[in-house]
C-alpha angles and dihedrals in degrees: 000000000000124000114258120214117214123193117208130171121240093265092052091048091049090049092050092049090051092051092048092046092053091047090061086067094047095260108133105182096175097059136047114241091240091057092050090048092048091050094054093044090056116086115236140168120241088205090058092043092055095049110126095244092050092049091049090053094048092046090054091050092047091051091051089048094049093050093056111098109217136040091243091055090049093049092046090052091052091047090052092058124093117262090255092051091047090052092048091050093049091050091049090048091054092047088053091049091049092049091046092052092048092050093051096048112110095212121031115205 
């Protein structure tokens, strides 16, 4: 898959950093705990998740989400999505968190 470049302003970058920082402590401000729980109770295929069309859809949703200003707007956007799209977004979010944590570890095992 090709690399996608995303342009965010300073406020959006700061907001994203804040969300990712909080996530390291298990605080997931974008999603309700029940939604997160439901996502991880639902069987899924990583092969299906990483299909090009699926990744394109989740990237588009993430970009929309990142361009929204406030937390309430972001949460309302998530709530407006279908259940399948919400689940896809949550999975992508946790993949991002995992990759972020891996990239900031001093010693990889």
